[in-house]
C-alpha positions, 0 to 999 in steps of 0.5 A: 232602345232609347237612352238619355245620355247625360254628359258633364265635362271637366271645366278645365278641359272645356276651358282648354278647348274654348281657349284653342277655339275648338270647343264648338267644333269638337262638340259638333264633330262628336254630334256628327258621329253620335247622331243623337235624336236630340241634343241639349246643352246646359250648365249643371253643377257648375260644369258644362253639360249636355243631354242627348237622346240616343238609340242603342240596339246593342251594348257594344255601341256604348263605347262609340257613344261615350269615348269621344266625350271621355277623350275630348273633354275628360267627361263623365257620361251616364246612360239612362234608359228612357221610354216614350208614352207609347212604350209606357202604354205597351208596358201596361200589362206587365205593370198590372201583373206586377201589381197583382203579384207584388202589390198586395193590399196596403 
């Protein structure tokens, strides 16, 4: 299943990596291990952050995806389930069933 992996790392931990000259190489190393479908980086809420798109087939994969960020940059990591348009289209019948059962007339 596809997930959006949202990462926000501690400013001081990021600064320490930057001062050592290892910020970029650390991120590249983690990305090589995690192998996301896509990766984007930005500042969010005054911190360094990133959004990765990852495929998780089993919950036991979550630590392998999150721990490098926790350990390297004291990061906060969130996992958000995500759908492509074709996934949403496949969900149409279950949405319609929920509307019939719970939608009532409003």
